[in-house]
N, C-alpha and C positions, 0 to 999 in steps of 0.2 A: 504495499500501498504506500502510495506517494500522493504527497499537495501538489495542487493543480501546479503546473510549471515545473514539476519538478522532474526530479531523472532517480534512475536505479541501476545500477549494475545487476546486469541477470548471468548465470554461468551454467555453462553443461559442459559435461566430462566424458570421457572413455571413447572419445574418439579421435579420428586423424583430422578427417574435414566436416566442417558443420556448415550448414544452412538454416538459416531464420528465415520464418514469412508471418506477418509482413513486414517489409522492409522500413514501414511507414516510421517515423519517429527511433530509427533504431541507428546507432554510431557505425555499425558495420552489420554485414548479412552472412559473412563465413568467418567470422571469428568464432571462438569458443566463448566467451564475454564480452557481447557489444552491451551498452549504454545506452538502456531504453529511456525514451523519455516522449511518454505519450498523453496526449491534453484528455484522451476519454478511456475509461477501464478497457483494456486489451489483453485479448488473449494471443501468444504469440507460441509460434511452433516451430520446434529445432528437429532437424535433420542429423543425425550424425552417422559418418560410414568410417570404418576401420577394415582393413583386410576385405575390402569388396561387399560387407556384411553394412546394413544399415537399420537405423531404428530410429522413432520418433518420439517425442514428448514434447508436452507445452507448460507453459507458466502463463498465467493470467498475473496481469500489472493491473490493481486497485487506483483509480485514481479519485482521491477526494479534496473538497473544500475550490471548487469551481468558484471566484468571485467576479462579479459584474465591474465592470467598468466606472469608477466614481470622478466626478471633478468636483471640486469643493466651489462653493460661490462665495465666501467669505476666508480672508485667515487674519492674523494678526503677529507680525515681525517683532515680538518684543523680546524675544529670546529668553521666556521665563520656560520654555522647555512643551508647551502646549501650542499646538496649530500655529508653529512659527514659519512652515515652508509652504509654498503652492506646489502643486504637483500632481498628476493625474494617478488614480490608485486603483490597484484590482486587474484582472484580465491575464493574459500570457503575453505581455508584450514583447517581440524580439529586438524591435529596434525602435527609435522616436527621434523626433526632432521637436524643440521647444521653443515659440517665441511669445515673447510678453512685450505688448506696446505700449504707451502712453497715447493718453487721448488723442494726441497729436501727429502720431503714427511714427512716432522715434522710438527702435527696437530697444528696449532697456534690457534685456535677458536673450540669450539663445545658448539652448544645450542639445546634445543628443545621447546627453548620459541618462538610462534609465531613470536611477535613483535620486538624481539631481533636483533638488528643490530651489526654485523661486525663494530668495530670501528676503525681499521687500528693498533692493538695492541695485541701482545703475551698474551697468557693464565698467564704472570706472570707482565702485564700490560706495557709492554717495545714497542714504536711506530716503528714498520718496514719500512722498507726502500719502497721506490718506487718500482714499480716492478710488476711481473704477479703473481698473487696467483690462487690458483685452490680451486675449492668448488664441494662438493658432498651433494646435498639436496635430502631428502628423505623423499616426503611429501604424507599425506592423505588428499584427497578432497572432496568434493561431487561435484560431474559432472554428469549432464543431470540427475539426478535424484538417482542415484549410488555411494557409497563410493568406492574411486579408491585410490591407490598405485602407484604413478611416483617416479623417480630418475631422477634427472637430475644433470650433470655433465659437467663441465665446466673452463673458465680462466676469471678471474676479472682483472683490472688493477689498481691499487693506484696510484693517484698521490699526491702528497704534494705541 
């Protein structure tokens, strides 16, 4: 059992050559110990061969805790350890481009790091005033077994 967006090492022994299926979300299909990163519960079948004889086995990887995407609409970067940064949360995001603008269209923050939050400062490190700011998040995520690109645009209120 793994958490959504997680991975696990699965093992086969006793063979000289191996073939895993389905190949989806496996690090390799012909090795004895691939890393499985399914986004839904998946049963993998492995065929192992030695001296011309083959055998099959199965392993099920259960996936728990899939979470929806959440984009907060308010944050307070006052460094009290609560709600100090603005970021998209949840989902199985594989890559991201985040941009934050002020009301005049000036780019204040940009990041390609999934976990990096906007802390309410400009690119020069200056605190921005309370107010409404605008975001564009372009994300790639695994959803229903497929890689999908989505664009989210909206506003966030910064309170100090």
